C-alpha positions in Angstrom: 103.2 129.0 115.4 102.0 126.6 113.1 98.2 126.4 112.3 95.8 123.2 113.3 95.7 122.6 109.4 99.7 122.7 109.0 100.3 120.1 111.7 97.3 117.7 110.3 99.1 118.0 106.6 102.3 117.8 108.4 101.0 114.5 110.5 99.4 112.7 107.1 102.7 113.2 105.0 104.7 111.6 107.8 102.3 108.6 108.1 102.3 108.3 104.0 106.0 108.9 104.1 107.0 105.9 106.3 104.6 103.8 104.7 105.8 103.4 101.7 109.2 103.8 102.6 109.4 100.4 104.1 106.4 98.4 102.5 107.0 95.2 100.8 105.9 95.4 96.9 102.4 96.3 95.7 100.3 93.5 94.7 99.7 92.8 90.9 96.8 91.1 89.2 96.6 89.7 85.5 93.1 89.3 83.9 89.6 89.6 85.1 89.3 87.0 87.5 92.4 87.5 89.3 91.8 91.2 89.6 88.1 90.7 90.9 89.6 88.0 93.6 92.6 90.3 94.7 90.1 93.5 94.8 87.7 91.6 97.0 90.4 90.7 99.4 91.7 94.4 99.5 88.1 95.3 100.4 87.8 92.8 103.1 91.5 93.8 104.4 90.4 97.6 104.4 87.1 96.7 106.7 88.9 94.3 109.0 92.1 96.5 109.5 90.8 100.3 109.4 89.5 102.2 112.5 87.1 103.9 110.0 84.2 103.0 108.0 84.3 102.4 104.0 83.2 105.7 102.3 84.2 104.9 98.8 84.1 101.6 97.3 84.4 101.5 93.6 86.1 99.3 91.0 89.2 101.5 91.1 89.3 102.8 94.6 88.6 101.8 98.3 88.4 104.7 100.6 87.5 104.9 104.4 86.4 108.0 106.4 89.0 110.3 107.2 90.0 110.0 111.0 89.5 113.0 113.6 92.2 115.7 114.5 94.9 114.3 116.3 93.6 110.7 116.0 95.8 107.6 115.8 92.9 105.7 114.3 93.8 104.3 111.2 92.4 105.2 107.5 93.3 103.6 104.5 92.8 104.4 100.5 93.5 101.6 97.9 93.7 102.2 94.2 93.5 99.5 91.5 96.0 101.1 88.7 96.4 99.9 85.2 100.1 99.2 84.1 99.1 97.7 80.7 98.2 94.5 79.2 95.3 94.0 81.5 97.3 93.9 84.4 97.0 95.9 87.5 98.5 97.5 90.4 97.1 97.5 93.6 98.2 100.0 95.9 97.5 100.7 99.6 98.1 103.9 101.5 97.5 104.0 105.4 97.3 107.1 107.2 96.2 108.9 110.6 96.6 112.5 111.4 98.6 112.4 114.7 101.8 114.0 114.7 103.2 111.5 116.6 102.3 108.2 114.5 99.1 105.8 114.1 98.4 103.0 116.7 100.1 100.9 114.4 102.8 101.8 111.9 101.6 102.0 108.6 104.3 100.3 107.1 103.3 97.1 108.8 99.9 97.4 107.9 100.6 97.5 104.0 103.1 95.2 104.2 100.4 92.7 105.5 97.8 94.3 103.1 100.8 93.1 100.1 101.2 89.8 101.3 97.6 88.8 102.0 96.4 90.4 98.7 99.3 88.8 96.8 98.9 85.4 98.2 95.5 84.5 96.7 
């Protein structure tokens, strides 16, 4: 019989897997002004679309609190990853801890994130 911890890890893995399999390209920023505008847009998106409050907000990571066990609540993590030449990729992860999925498919949320942050 799987433990609660094992089931939680499986649920997160399934949500993360489904969220990255169908998502559009992650936004890329170039230079200080572009990166600042897109990072602000990313933070606003997290605040508006996650069910949980921001726990960490730095210049390279935005992360909400984790959802409760078996919850369909949306949690998010966004990272700003250097790709060289003053350019960064802004990567969103969306997850919940429910074996049956989140209240909204993770892939759809990531696609909206990518579109909104890219189109500045």
